[in-house]
C-alpha positions, 0 to 999 in steps of 0.5 A: 771471728770468734769460734770457740774457747775450748779445744774441738775436734771432729768439726768436719766430716769429709767424704768422696762418693760417686764423683763428688767431695762432699764436706759436712759441718758437723754441728751446723748440718751445713753440706758443702759439695766442693772441688779439691781445692777447697776439699784439701783447704777445709781439712787443713783448716780443721787441723789447725782450728782443732790444735788451737785452744784460745778464740782464734779466727783466720788471721794471717798466721793461720792462712800462711799455714794452710798456704804452706800446707798446699802450696805444692799442689796449687797456685798462691791465687788459688789458695788466696781464693779458697782461704777467702771463701772458708772465710765467708763460710765461717762468717755464715756459721756454716763451717767449723761451727760449734756444738750448741746442742750440749748446752740444752742437755739439762733443760731436756733432762728436767722438762716434763715428758709426756706420751705420745705413741703407744705401739700396741702388741695386739697379738702375741702370735703369727702364722709365720715362722720367720727365721730371725724374729726377735719376737720368737714367732710372736710370743716375745719370750712368753705365752701366745695371746691376743689383747682383749678390747678391755686392755686395748681400751685402757691403753688408749685411755692411759694414752689420752690421760698421760698425753698432757697438752699434746694433741696429735697421739700415734698408736701402731698395731703390732704383734706378732700379726696384728691381723690375727686379732683383726675385730679388736683393730677395728674396735679400738680404732672406733673407740679411739675415734669417740675419744678425740673430740671430748679430749681435743685429741687426734689419733694417727693410727698404723699398722704393721702386717705380713700380708698372709690374711689381708683381704678387700674389708681390711685394705678398705678399713686401712685405707680409711683409717691407718696414716701408714701401713708397713708391709713386711716382705724380705725381697726376691721369692727365693730370699724371702721364702728361705727367711719367711716361711709359714708355720707348715714351712712353705714360702709366703711370697707368692700369698703376699705379693699380690696382695701387697701390689693391690694394697699399695696402689689402693693406698692413694696419698696414704702412707705405706712401706714395704719393708724388708730385712736383709741378713748374711744370706742375701748381703746383695740386698740392693738387688731386692730393693730394685726388686720392690721398685720393680714391682711397683712399690714406691715407698721401700725400706730394707733393714740390716738384721740384728742378731746373736753372733752365733746365729749364721744369718747374723751380719758380722764385721767382716761383712761390712765392706760388702754392704758399704758397696750395696748401698753405693750401688743401690745409691747409684740406681736410685739416682739413675731412676729419679732422673728417668722419672721412674724413682722410688723413695728408700727410707734410709735415703731420706734426709732434710738437710734443711730443716732438721729435727728438733733439739729433743729429737736430735739428742736423744732419738726415738723416745723410747722408755718416755715418750713412746711405749709398748703395751703387751696384750695384758696391759704391761708396759715397756719401754719399746717393742724390742724390751718386751718380756724383759723384766728388768724393764717392766715400768708398769700397766695400762691399769696402774700407771707407770711405776717404775719413773726410775726406768723412764728417768734412765732413758731420759738421760739417754742421749749422744752426750750420754754415750762415750761412741757418740760424743765425737761422731760426725753422725749423731744428730742423724741417728741420735745414738741409735737404737737402745734395745739394740745397745742392750742387746749387745752390751748390756747398757742402753748408753753403748751403741751396737757397733756395725748398726752405726757402721751402716747407718753412717754410710746410709748417711753418706749416700743420702747426702750424696743423692741430695747433691746429685739430684740438686746439680 
């Protein structure tokens, strides 16, 4: 059976979690939950294949080598059966498969890219003073400002004009705190709807809010017009209030939780996420996710903070083992509750093993700087919200269009094969190379990676796959 004509490594990722022996075939995405013998035999097979540069098959010599490596632990009959099973998986292209995605790189570089999503910074202002805020309490390294209706209108016009034949467009109202500019949000939604039929477009609006200004009118409007709402809360009262105080220094938990509970219940079949951030101050974050679930939230997310190492709340490399334990604890509780019929969804445990993302998504991720752009209150365009305020990434504005095509081209070439740390990483087709903004913040390059973030992402992928195995059994 022809496998390849060049030496390849890291064909498999093998790990044990919660009593399961799991083997991920990296390039096909096939997942195998196996016994100890198959687990060991697959590992030996990968080593042998990786050492052979010419086209190979599991011939008698290769089978003999596998048998020699395992005979002290297993019987000859067991090994023969395992080798036969391995050959079947090879023939089905579910084991030791070659990487075909790199062949698409040149096509991807040359394809015409259209803008499909905007992050509208509707308010560079905020009524909270979150201690880890990358936006500096909404100011983004600049001045406080609210987006005018005229700027927002031009942004939607820009999106329509630069979206090519793409019908479905996305607009996220972001901040700061977007509810501080609520009337403009409503006016822009109305304007966006007026553009749909004449231009054969459909807008998907979303909003991210800290909830301080939520009321019944806002909730009703969002339930009619917003495809998704993201509700910011960091977990238990003491955790949330320590990191998300008001401008006056008071806690925000008691004000926002009743509103969030009501809002989530009112969403019906429409999407929402209760989204938290954990820091070095609450590494036991699994308790905060469970707290979300106990409050009745069915859609949850908890992100690791990203901050300068000098910050006391910043996650450090020495914290990784503890965080890994927390993901394992959360995964076990997640499975338990699902089986008991009181389950919830955790964003980072969502993984599609039957139909992964398209090639472009696998290679380049979120599309920042190309398909996805951020718009400031005065109409400037940046690759994403985390680059706002960094003048070296100013792309243009909604009035004059994109002026720095060279920056967009740089982001277009930012893929897993352009990142040395990603090329041989088993998780590359799930994380798509990670966050360019985090890479730039820590290394001054969008083609590097944020190392702590990578380790945590890989752990979440392992847990997500294990959960699939547990719930399927």
